[in-house]
C-alpha positions as CSV (number, residue, x, y, z in Angstrom):
1,M,18.1,19.8,-17.9
2,I,14.5,20.5,-18.3
3,R,14.2,17.4,-21.3
4,T,16.6,15.2,-18.2
5,A,13.0,15.6,-15.9
6,Q,11.0,15.3,-18.0
7,L,11.8,12.1,-19.3
8,K,12.1,10.5,-15.6
9,R,8.9,11.2,-15.0
10,A,7.8,9.6,-18.2
11,T,9.4,6.4,-16.8
12,A,7.9,6.7,-13.4
13,A,4.6,6.9,-14.4
14,A,4.7,4.7,-17.3
15,A,6.2,2.4,-14.5
16,V,2.7,2.5,-12.9
17,G,0.7,1.4,-15.8
18,L,-0.1,4.7,-17.5
19,S,-1.5,4.8,-20.8
20,I,0.2,6.9,-23.4
21,A,-1.8,10.0,-23.0
22,A,-1.1,9.9,-19.6
23,V,2.4,9.7,-19.8
24,A,2.0,12.2,-22.8
25,A,0.1,14.4,-20.0
26,A,3.1,14.0,-16.6
27,T,6.2,15.3,-18.8
28,E,4.0,18.5,-19.8
29,G,4.6,20.1,-16.4
30,T,7.9,22.0,-15.9
31,A,10.8,20.6,-13.6
32,A,9.8,22.5,-10.6
33,A,6.7,20.2,-11.1
34,G,8.9,17.5,-9.6
35,T,6.8,14.1,-8.7
36,T,3.3,16.3,-8.6
37,V,2.6,16.0,-12.0
38,V,3.3,12.1,-12.3
39,Q,0.6,11.7,-8.8
40,Q,-1.3,14.0,-11.1
41,A,-1.0,10.8,-14.0
42,A,-0.3,8.1,-11.8
43,A,-4.5,9.1,-10.4
44,Q,-5.7,8.1,-14.8
45,A,-4.4,5.2,-14.3
46,R,-5.8,2.3,-16.0
47,P,-8.2,0.1,-14.3
48,G,-6.9,-2.8,-12.8
49,T,-3.3,-1.2,-12.7
50,A,-0.9,-1.4,-9.1
51,V,0.4,1.4,-8.0
52,N,2.7,1.7,-5.1
53,L,2.0,4.3,-2.6
54,K,3.6,6.4,0.2
55,F,2.8,5.2,3.9
56,S,2.5,7.6,6.1
57,E,3.3,7.6,10.3
58,S,-0.4,8.4,10.6
59,L,-1.6,5.2,7.9
60,R,1.1,3.5,10.5
61,K,-1.0,4.3,13.6
62,T,-4.2,3.6,11.1
63,L,-4.2,-0.4,10.6
64,G,-1.9,-0.1,13.9
65,D,-5.5,0.1,15.4
66,R,-7.2,-1.6,13.4
67,Y,-5.2,-4.8,14.3
68,Y,-5.6,-3.1,17.5
69,T,-9.6,-3.0,17.6
70,G,-10.0,-5.4,15.1
71,Y,-8.5,-9.1,16.1
72,Y,-6.2,-8.4,19.0
73,H,-8.1,-6.1,21.8
74,R,-11.1,-9.1,20.8
75,H,-8.8,-12.7,22.4
76,H,-7.3,-10.0,24.6
77,P,-8.9,-7.2,26.6
78,R,-6.6,-6.8,29.3
79,T,-4.1,-5.3,27.2
80,P,-3.9,-1.8,26.1
81,R,-3.5,-0.1,22.0
82,S,-0.1,1.1,23.1
83,R,1.6,-2.4,23.3
84,V,1.6,-3.0,20.1
85,V,4.5,-2.6,18.0
86,G,4.1,-1.5,14.0
87,P,3.4,-2.6,11.4
88,K,7.1,-2.3,10.4
89,G,8.5,-3.1,6.8
90,V,5.6,-2.2,5.3
91,Y,4.8,-2.1,1.3
92,Y,1.7,-0.3,0.7
93,G,-0.2,0.2,-2.9
94,K,-3.8,-0.4,-4.7
95,I,-5.1,-1.8,-7.2
96,V,-6.8,1.3,-9.6
97,G,-11.0,1.0,-9.7
98,R,-13.3,1.9,-12.8
99,S,-14.1,4.7,-9.8
100,A,-12.5,6.2,-6.9
101,A,-14.9,4.1,-4.7
102,S,-13.9,0.5,-6.6
103,T,-10.6,1.5,-6.0
104,V,-8.8,-0.9,-3.3
105,Y,-5.9,-0.3,-1.2
106,Y,-3.3,-3.4,0.9
107,A,-1.0,-2.5,2.8
108,V,1.6,-5.7,4.1
109,G,4.1,-5.5,7.0
110,D,4.9,-6.9,10.3
111,I,3.1,-6.2,13.8
112,R,4.1,-7.6,17.6
113,V,2.0,-6.6,20.5
114,K,4.8,-5.5,23.9
115,G,5.3,-8.7,26.3
116,D,3.8,-11.6,24.0
117,P,5.8,-13.5,21.8
118,I,3.0,-15.6,19.7
119,S,2.1,-11.9,18.7
120,G,5.0,-11.8,16.1
121,Q,4.9,-15.0,14.6
122,D,3.0,-16.1,10.9
123,G,3.1,-12.6,9.4
124,P,3.3,-10.9,7.7
125,H,-0.3,-9.2,7.5
126,I,-2.4,-7.8,5.7
127,W,-5.2,-5.0,5.5
128,R,-7.2,-4.1,3.1
129,K,-9.5,-0.7,1.8
130,K,-12.4,-0.4,-0.5
131,G,-12.2,3.2,-2.4
132,N,-13.2,6.0,1.4
133,G,-13.6,2.9,3.1
134,K,-12.6,2.3,6.7
135,W,-9.2,-0.9,7.1
136,A,-9.6,-3.7,7.5
137,Y,-7.2,-5.7,9.1
138,V,-7.6,-9.4,7.5
139,G,-5.6,-11.5,8.9
140,D,-1.7,-12.7,8.9
141,T,-0.8,-14.6,6.5
142,G,2.0,-17.0,7.7
143,G,4.3,-15.9,5.6
144,Y,2.5,-16.3,1.5
145,V,0.4,-13.6,1.1
146,C,-1.5,-14.6,-2.2
147,P,-3.8,-14.5,-3.4
148,T,-5.3,-12.4,-0.3
149,V,-3.0,-9.4,-2.1
150,P,-3.1,-9.1,-5.8
151,R,0.5,-10.9,-7.9
152,A,-0.3,-7.1,-10.2
153,L,0.7,-5.7,-6.3
154,L,3.0,-7.9,-6.0
155,R,4.7,-6.7,-9.0
156,V,5.1,-3.2,-8.5
157,W,6.4,-4.5,-4.7
158,H,9.5,-6.4,-6.5
159,K,7.8,-9.5,-3.8
160,G,6.6,-12.4,-4.6
161,C,3.7,-14.5,-3.0
162,G,6.2,-16.5,-0.9
163,W,6.6,-13.5,1.4
164,Y,10.2,-13.9,3.0
């Protein structure tokens, strides 16, 4: 049972582009350590490696806020933030940098504003953050996310440049 768990963790670690040493470190944990060991090993991924990340509700709120303040509110100042729906269907990941400060995070998803059908067109929308900086709303894509989103990250997500 433990051997099977170790093999699963090693496979997951290899899938995020870890070095042989990091994969070995990922297999040394106990079965109870579960994904925590793989998450720790993923933090050691080589620079340039694409890593899929778990999306949270707090990040959904942050991205919605950035869309509203960084774009929508400037063009529609009378529309309240509460009318923003989403983002939904979000893919979230990072490209590992040489340091934590140079790691770049991306989120891609659909967002709209209640009562404004035009706002839901031309997605998906892209957000970007470098290191511990703030998220920035990059813009809509018209369905084509390249070159804004790195192809390595698209491969991890099993998506192509033509998003839909």
